[in-house]
C-alpha positions as CSV (number, residue, x, y, z in Angstrom):
1,M,101.9,-16.1,1.3
2,L,103.0,-12.5,0.7
3,Y,99.3,-11.5,0.3
4,H,98.4,-13.0,3.6
5,I,101.3,-11.2,5.3
6,H,100.2,-7.9,3.7
7,E,96.7,-8.4,5.1
8,M,98.0,-9.3,8.5
9,N,100.2,-6.2,8.6
10,H,97.3,-4.0,7.5
11,H,95.1,-5.3,10.3
12,A,97.9,-5.1,12.9
13,M,98.3,-1.4,12.0
14,M,94.6,-0.7,12.6
15,P,94.9,0.3,16.3
16,M,97.7,2.8,15.4
17,R,95.6,4.3,12.6
18,M,92.7,4.7,15.0
19,M,95.0,6.4,17.5
20,A,96.3,8.7,14.8
21,Q,92.8,9.6,13.8
22,A,91.8,10.4,17.4
23,V,94.9,12.6,18.0
24,N,94.3,14.3,14.7
25,M,90.7,15.2,15.7
26,L,92.0,16.7,19.0
27,A,94.9,18.5,17.3
28,T,92.6,20.1,14.7
29,N,89.7,21.0,17.1
30,P,89.4,24.8,16.8
31,L,88.0,25.0,20.4
32,L,91.3,23.8,21.8
33,P,94.0,26.6,22.0
34,S,96.7,24.1,21.2
35,S,95.3,23.6,17.7
36,H,96.4,27.2,16.8
37,T,100.0,26.7,17.8
38,G,102.9,25.5,15.7
39,L,103.2,22.3,17.7
40,G,99.5,21.6,17.3
41,R,99.6,22.0,13.6
42,T,102.7,19.8,13.4
43,V,101.0,17.0,15.3
44,A,97.9,17.3,13.2
45,A,100.0,17.2,10.0
46,G,102.0,14.2,11.2
47,T,99.0,12.1,12.2
48,D,97.2,13.0,8.9
49,V,100.2,11.8,6.8
50,F,100.6,8.6,8.9
51,E,96.9,7.7,8.5
52,R,97.0,8.3,4.8
53,V,100.1,6.3,4.1
54,T,98.8,3.2,6.1
55,R,95.2,3.0,4.9
56,K,93.6,1.1,2.1
57,Y,92.1,3.2,-0.6
58,A,88.7,2.2,-1.9
59,K,87.7,2.5,-5.5
60,P,87.1,6.2,-6.3
61,E,83.9,7.5,-7.8
62,F,83.8,9.0,-11.3
63,G,81.9,11.9,-9.9
64,L,80.8,13.2,-13.3
65,N,77.4,14.5,-12.4
66,D,77.0,17.1,-15.1
67,T,78.5,18.5,-18.3
68,I,78.0,21.5,-20.6
69,V,76.2,20.8,-23.9
70,D,75.7,23.8,-26.2
71,G,76.3,26.2,-23.3
72,E,73.7,24.5,-21.1
73,L,74.3,22.6,-17.9
74,V,73.2,19.0,-18.4
75,S,73.0,16.3,-15.7
76,V,74.9,13.0,-16.2
77,T,73.9,9.6,-14.9
78,E,76.1,6.5,-14.8
79,R,74.1,3.5,-16.1
80,V,75.4,-0.1,-16.4
81,V,74.6,-1.2,-20.0
82,D,76.2,-4.6,-19.8
83,H,77.6,-6.7,-16.9
84,K,80.2,-9.4,-17.0
85,P,82.0,-11.1,-14.1
86,F,85.2,-9.0,-14.6
87,C,83.8,-5.8,-16.1
88,N,80.8,-3.5,-16.3
89,L,80.1,-1.5,-19.4
90,I,79.0,2.0,-18.2
91,H,77.2,4.6,-20.1
92,F,77.5,8.2,-19.0
93,E,73.9,9.1,-19.9
94,R,73.3,12.8,-20.5
95,D,69.8,14.2,-19.6
96,L,69.2,16.0,-22.9
97,D,66.0,17.9,-23.6
98,E,66.3,16.9,-27.3
99,P,68.1,14.0,-28.9
100,R,71.5,14.8,-30.4
101,D,73.3,12.9,-33.2
102,D,76.6,12.8,-31.3
103,P,79.2,10.1,-32.0
104,A,79.3,7.1,-29.6
105,I,82.8,6.4,-28.2
106,L,83.8,3.3,-26.2
107,V,86.7,4.1,-23.9
108,V,88.5,0.9,-23.1
109,A,90.3,1.6,-19.8
110,A,93.5,-0.2,-19.0
111,L,93.4,-3.3,-16.8
112,S,96.7,-2.6,-15.2
113,G,96.4,-1.8,-11.6
114,H,94.4,1.4,-11.4
115,Y,90.6,1.6,-11.7
116,A,88.9,3.1,-14.8
117,T,88.3,6.2,-12.7
118,L,91.9,7.2,-13.6
119,M,90.4,8.2,-17.0
120,R,87.9,10.6,-15.4
121,G,89.5,13.5,-17.2
122,T,89.3,11.6,-20.5
123,V,85.6,11.0,-20.1
124,E,84.9,14.5,-18.9
125,A,86.4,16.1,-21.9
126,L,84.5,13.8,-24.3
127,L,81.1,14.2,-22.7
128,P,80.0,17.5,-24.2
129,D,79.8,16.2,-27.8
130,H,80.0,12.4,-27.5
131,E,77.9,9.5,-26.1
132,V,80.6,8.0,-23.8
133,Y,80.9,4.4,-22.6
134,I,83.7,3.0,-20.6
135,T,84.9,-0.5,-19.5
136,D,84.8,-0.4,-15.7
137,W,87.1,-3.4,-14.7
138,L,86.3,-5.1,-11.4
139,N,88.9,-6.0,-8.8
140,A,89.9,-9.6,-9.4
141,R,90.0,-10.3,-5.7
142,D,86.3,-9.8,-5.6
143,V,85.4,-12.2,-8.5
144,A,84.6,-15.7,-7.2
145,L,86.4,-18.7,-8.7
146,W,83.3,-20.2,-10.2
147,H,83.2,-17.3,-12.8
148,G,86.3,-18.9,-14.4
149,D,89.6,-17.4,-15.4
150,F,90.4,-14.2,-17.2
151,D,93.0,-14.0,-19.9
152,M,93.8,-12.2,-23.2
153,E,91.2,-14.2,-25.0
154,T,88.6,-13.2,-22.5
155,Y,89.6,-9.6,-22.8
156,V,89.2,-9.6,-26.6
157,R,85.9,-11.4,-26.3
158,Y,84.6,-8.8,-23.9
159,V,85.6,-6.0,-26.3
160,I,83.8,-7.7,-29.2
161,E,80.7,-8.4,-27.1
162,F,80.5,-4.8,-25.9
163,L,80.8,-3.5,-29.5
164,E,77.9,-5.9,-30.5
165,V,75.9,-4.2,-27.8
166,L,76.7,-0.7,-29.0
167,G,76.5,-1.3,-32.7
168,P,78.6,-0.2,-35.7
169,D,78.2,3.5,-35.1
170,T,81.0,3.4,-32.5
171,T,84.6,4.5,-32.0
172,V,86.9,2.6,-29.7
173,L,89.4,4.6,-27.8
174,A,92.1,2.6,-26.0
175,V,94.8,4.1,-23.8
176,C,98.0,2.2,-23.2
177,Q,97.7,-1.6,-22.5
178,P,94.2,-2.1,-24.1
179,G,95.6,-1.1,-27.5
180,V,96.7,-4.7,-28.2
181,P,93.4,-6.5,-27.4
182,V,91.4,-3.7,-29.1
183,L,93.4,-4.1,-32.3
184,C,93.0,-7.9,-32.0
185,A,89.2,-7.5,-31.6
186,A,89.0,-5.1,-34.6
187,A,91.0,-7.6,-36.8
188,L,88.8,-10.6,-35.8
189,M,85.6,-8.6,-36.4
190,A,86.9,-7.4,-39.8
191,E,87.9,-10.9,-40.9
192,D,84.4,-12.1,-39.9
193,D,82.8,-9.2,-41.6
194,N,81.0,-8.5,-38.3
195,P,78.3,-5.8,-39.0
196,N,79.0,-4.3,-35.6
197,R,82.7,-3.6,-36.1
198,P,83.6,0.0,-35.2
199,H,84.0,2.6,-37.9
200,S,87.2,3.8,-36.2
201,I,89.7,3.0,-33.4
202,V,91.9,5.5,-31.5
203,L,95.1,4.1,-29.9
204,M,96.9,6.3,-27.4
205,G,100.3,5.5,-25.9
206,S,99.7,1.8,-26.7
207,P,102.5,-0.8,-26.7
208,I,101.7,-2.3,-30.1
209,D,105.4,-3.0,-30.9
210,T,107.7,-2.6,-27.9
211,R,110.8,-3.1,-30.0
212,E,110.4,0.5,-31.1
213,S,112.2,3.0,-28.7
214,P,112.1,0.6,-25.8
215,T,111.6,2.2,-22.4
216,A,112.8,1.1,-18.9
217,V,109.6,-0.8,-18.5
218,N,110.1,-2.7,-21.8
219,L,113.8,-3.5,-21.0
220,F,112.9,-4.7,-17.5
221,A,110.3,-7.1,-18.9
222,E,112.8,-8.5,-21.4
223,S,115.5,-8.9,-18.8
224,K,113.6,-11.5,-16.7
225,D,112.3,-14.9,-17.7
226,M,108.6,-15.8,-17.1
227,S,109.4,-18.0,-14.1
228,W,110.7,-14.9,-12.4
229,F,107.5,-13.0,-12.9
230,R,105.4,-15.9,-11.7
231,R,107.5,-16.4,-8.6
232,R,107.8,-12.7,-7.6
233,F,104.4,-11.3,-8.5
234,I,101.7,-14.0,-8.6
235,Q,99.8,-14.4,-5.3
236,T,96.7,-16.2,-4.1
237,V,93.8,-14.1,-2.8
238,P,93.2,-14.8,0.9
239,A,89.9,-14.9,2.9
240,P,87.6,-13.2,3.4
241,Y,87.5,-11.8,-0.1
242,M,85.0,-13.2,-2.6
243,G,87.8,-14.3,-4.9
244,V,89.6,-16.4,-2.3
245,G,91.9,-18.9,-4.0
246,R,92.2,-16.9,-7.2
247,N,95.7,-16.3,-8.5
248,V,96.3,-12.5,-9.1
249,Y,98.9,-9.9,-9.5
250,P,98.1,-7.9,-6.3
251,G,97.4,-4.2,-6.4
252,F,99.8,-3.5,-3.6
253,L,102.7,-5.0,-5.5
254,Q,101.7,-3.0,-8.6
255,L,101.6,0.2,-6.6
256,G,105.0,-0.5,-5.2
257,G,106.3,-0.8,-8.7
258,F,104.6,2.4,-9.8
259,M,106.0,4.4,-6.9
260,A,109.5,2.8,-7.3
261,M,109.8,4.4,-10.7
262,N,109.6,7.9,-9.1
263,V,110.4,7.5,-5.5
264,E,111.9,10.9,-4.9
265,R,109.0,12.7,-6.5
266,H,106.5,10.9,-4.3
267,M,108.6,11.6,-1.2
268,D,108.8,15.2,-2.1
269,A,105.1,15.4,-2.8
270,H,104.3,14.0,0.7
271,K,106.8,16.3,2.4
272,D,105.2,19.2,0.6
273,Y,101.8,18.0,1.8
274,F,103.1,17.9,5.4
275,N,104.3,21.5,5.1
276,H,101.1,22.7,3.4
277,L,99.1,21.3,6.4
278,I,101.4,23.2,8.8
279,E,101.2,26.4,6.8
280,G,97.4,26.2,6.5
281,D,97.6,26.0,2.7
282,G,94.3,24.2,2.3
283,D,94.1,24.4,-1.5
284,S,97.5,22.7,-2.0
285,A,96.7,20.0,0.6
286,A,93.3,19.3,-1.1
287,A,95.0,19.0,-4.5
288,H,97.5,16.5,-3.0
289,R,94.6,14.4,-1.5
290,T,92.6,14.4,-4.7
291,F,95.5,13.1,-6.7
292,Y,96.7,10.5,-4.2
293,D,93.2,9.2,-3.4
294,E,93.2,8.1,-7.0
295,Y,96.8,7.1,-7.4
296,L,96.9,4.9,-4.3
297,S,93.6,3.2,-5.1
298,V,94.7,0.0,-6.9
299,M,93.1,-3.3,-7.9
300,D,94.3,-6.9,-8.4
301,M,94.8,-8.2,-11.9
302,P,94.0,-11.8,-13.0
303,A,97.3,-13.7,-13.1
304,N,96.9,-15.3,-16.5
305,F,96.1,-12.0,-18.2
306,Y,99.1,-10.3,-16.6
307,L,101.5,-13.1,-17.5
308,Q,100.2,-13.4,-21.1
309,T,100.6,-9.6,-21.5
310,I,104.2,-9.8,-20.3
311,E,105.0,-12.8,-22.5
312,R,103.1,-12.0,-25.7
313,V,103.3,-8.2,-25.8
314,F,106.6,-7.2,-24.0
315,K,108.8,-10.2,-24.4
316,E,107.9,-12.1,-27.6
317,H,106.1,-9.4,-29.6
318,H,103.4,-11.7,-31.0
319,L,101.3,-9.0,-32.7
320,P,103.9,-7.2,-34.7
321,E,105.5,-10.5,-35.7
322,G,102.2,-11.8,-37.0
323,R,101.8,-14.7,-34.6
324,M,99.3,-13.4,-32.1
325,R,96.5,-16.0,-31.5
326,I,93.2,-15.5,-29.8
327,G,92.1,-18.9,-28.9
328,D,92.8,-21.0,-32.0
329,R,92.6,-18.0,-34.4
330,L,95.5,-16.1,-35.8
331,V,95.1,-12.4,-35.6
332,R,95.4,-10.7,-39.0
333,P,95.4,-6.9,-38.8
334,E,95.8,-6.8,-42.6
335,A,92.2,-8.0,-42.8
336,I,91.0,-4.5,-41.6
337,T,90.1,-2.4,-44.7
338,D,87.4,0.0,-43.6
339,I,88.1,0.9,-39.9
340,G,89.8,4.3,-39.4
341,L,92.9,4.5,-37.3
342,F,94.1,7.5,-35.2
343,T,97.2,7.1,-33.0
344,V,98.6,9.4,-30.4
345,E,102.0,9.4,-28.8
346,G,103.7,11.6,-26.3
347,E,107.4,12.6,-26.8
348,K,108.1,12.4,-23.0
349,D,106.2,9.1,-22.5
350,D,108.4,6.9,-20.3
351,I,106.0,4.0,-20.4
352,T,105.3,3.6,-24.2
353,G,108.2,4.8,-26.4
354,L,107.8,6.7,-29.6
355,G,106.9,4.5,-32.5
356,Q,105.3,1.7,-30.4
357,T,101.8,3.0,-31.1
358,E,102.6,4.2,-34.6
359,A,103.5,0.6,-35.5
360,S,99.8,-0.2,-35.7
361,H,99.7,1.7,-39.0
362,R,102.2,-0.8,-40.5
363,L,100.1,-3.7,-39.3
364,M,96.8,-2.3,-40.7
365,S,98.4,-2.1,-44.1
366,N,95.2,-2.5,-46.1
367,V,93.5,0.5,-44.6
368,P,93.7,3.5,-47.0
369,A,96.1,6.2,-46.0
370,A,93.2,8.7,-46.0
371,F,91.6,6.7,-43.2
372,R,94.7,6.9,-40.9
373,E,96.3,9.7,-38.9
374,H,99.2,9.8,-36.4
375,M,99.8,12.5,-33.9
376,V,102.9,13.2,-31.8
377,C,102.8,15.6,-28.9
378,P,106.4,16.7,-27.9
379,G,106.8,17.5,-24.3
380,V,103.8,15.3,-23.2
381,G,104.3,12.3,-20.9
382,H,102.2,9.2,-20.7
383,Y,99.6,10.6,-18.4
384,G,99.3,13.8,-20.4
385,V,98.2,11.9,-23.5
386,F,94.8,11.3,-22.0
387,N,94.5,13.8,-19.2
388,G,95.2,17.5,-18.6
389,R,95.4,20.6,-20.8
390,R,97.2,19.0,-23.8
391,W,94.5,16.3,-23.9
392,R,91.6,18.8,-23.7
393,E,92.9,21.5,-26.0
394,V,95.1,19.8,-28.6
395,I,94.5,16.0,-28.7
396,R,90.7,15.7,-28.1
397,P,89.7,18.2,-30.9
398,R,91.8,16.3,-33.4
399,I,90.2,13.0,-32.3
400,A,86.7,14.5,-32.5
401,S,87.3,15.7,-36.0
402,F,88.7,12.4,-37.1
403,V,85.8,10.4,-35.6
404,R,83.2,12.5,-37.4
405,K,85.0,12.0,-40.7
406,A,85.1,8.2,-40.0
407,R,81.3,8.2,-39.2
408,A,80.5,10.1,-42.5
409,R,82.4,7.5,-44.5
410,R,80.2,4.7,-43.0
411,G,77.0,6.8,-43.6
412,F,76.4,7.7,-39.9
413,G,75.7,11.0,-38.4
414,S,75.4,14.6,-39.6
415,P,77.8,16.4,-41.9
416,V,81.5,16.5,-40.8
417,E,82.3,19.5,-38.6
418,P,85.4,21.5,-39.6
419,A,88.6,20.5,-37.8
420,V,90.1,22.8,-35.2
421,T,92.7,24.9,-37.1
422,D,96.3,25.4,-36.0
423,S,95.7,29.1,-35.4
424,E,92.8,28.3,-33.0
425,I,95.1,25.9,-31.1
426,R,97.8,28.6,-30.9
427,A,95.3,31.2,-29.7
428,S,94.1,28.8,-27.0
429,A,97.7,28.1,-25.9
430,V,98.5,31.8,-25.7
431,A,95.3,32.5,-23.8
432,H,96.4,30.0,-21.1
433,E,100.0,31.0,-21.0
434,P,99.6,33.4,-18.0
435,A,97.7,30.8,-16.0
436,A,100.4,28.2,-16.6
437,A,103.1,30.7,-15.4
438,A,101.1,31.4,-12.3
439,G,100.7,27.8,-11.3
440,T,100.7,27.0,-7.5
441,G,103.1,24.9,-5.6
442,A,100.5,22.3,-5.3
443,S,100.0,22.0,-9.0
444,K,103.7,21.7,-9.5
445,S,104.0,19.0,-6.9
446,K,101.1,17.2,-8.5
447,G,102.6,17.4,-12.0
448,R,105.9,16.0,-10.7
449,A,104.2,13.0,-9.2
450,R,102.4,12.3,-12.4
451,T,104.9,12.8,-15.2
452,G,107.7,15.0,-14.1
453,G,109.4,17.7,-16.0
454,S,108.1,20.8,-17.8
455,T,109.2,21.9,-21.3
456,G,107.9,23.8,-24.2
457,T,105.5,21.9,-26.4
458,T,105.0,21.4,-30.1
459,A,102.1,19.2,-31.1
460,T,102.5,17.6,-34.5
461,T,99.8,15.8,-36.5
462,R,100.3,14.1,-39.8
463,S,98.3,11.9,-42.1
464,R,99.7,8.6,-42.9
465,S,99.9,9.5,-46.5
466,G,102.5,12.1,-45.7
467,S,100.5,14.7,-47.7
468,A,99.7,16.9,-44.7
469,R,101.8,18.0,-41.8
470,R,100.5,20.5,-39.2
471,T,102.4,22.0,-36.3
472,A,100.8,24.0,-33.5
473,A,103.3,25.6,-31.1
474,A,102.4,26.1,-27.4
475,T,104.4,27.3,-24.5
476,Q,102.6,25.6,-21.6
477,P,104.2,23.0,-19.2
478,A,104.1,19.4,-20.2
479,E,101.1,17.4,-19.0
């Protein structure tokens, strides 16, 4: 019923939104003298903010039309490689003059409220030297009932089927929630000796074992019983959506939960936006719109998948306790022997606590230590693990080096490229230090809304054998 009330309220607000748009057009018309007065700018700013906080945000575009490969500008085209009722497998196809032997990487985006476009920065950084694919999850409200249900088993099956399309010369990169189904898929494929199993997996900020350093999110999940989650969050999709009658966890409820975690930051960001409009600070206002156009664009999750994730991952810890089942099969991570594992955690991550992702090394106990690495980035929050400067300059180079080594072990690709050295990372950090100090008010506001807090950073990478430990110091703000 709550979904129906939400839709009714949205439509009831439509006349006021249209009026706000009309007034905004008048208040910003440069031919009218009033648009150049303080009152005119205030009216324009107020109507702009009102329209933006009451609208529905459509799914954003990836907008990755080109990239730089070997110093040359190369066009990029999105192509659907495989289609399923709840997901499209997209390839960011580079228009190269000559074929390149670049590693293929499957980015498994989180099915957790936001669209896969939230990982635009992740894909953008990988494009110059990787063939990049991504799981583009569809809004559950737009999937008709006759396509059946979607649950944890379906998710794992999708990952396996996508890997069978791409073949064994593939790395799987999972950020946050997908870490569990990706690890399950790798374990099942290893146990079956599936020839298309990936040569390596990368888990970033993934809740493999939420008993480690539990965060507020983990504690909240454990404090409520499953009937509470069903009663409070599960709604039925109303007409006229294609998925009418489907049970979902609505995007608008998820968005409310996201924003409730940092209410003051979001309020401050919108007040700053209002002031930027009045002051004529177009760059800061544009930065705000870019961020919130993405952040406020949310999708409905299939109810069964959401409830199973809460129960199996956050409350009962099935995977680390060795009792995770996919269908009638028990997941055995110890069956994995030849798939490389690289894990990344952020010290300031308030979603996935330290040690939760690293726990996957304990589960994949039969993978040689030389095939595994773990990386901790002090001062980095959840979002900064896969987006922003730390991701581009510190995390991504380490992953790229690890992936090439994993390929070489399986007999794929060209010789391994040398890893980025600590001195190179330090030099890069120092080079960007003045830019970080000269950040605009808009970037600061944007950073607060994403992760909050700025601190000095030390990125630490260590092999799971304990034989190597490298530390690269940087002085930039946390991402």
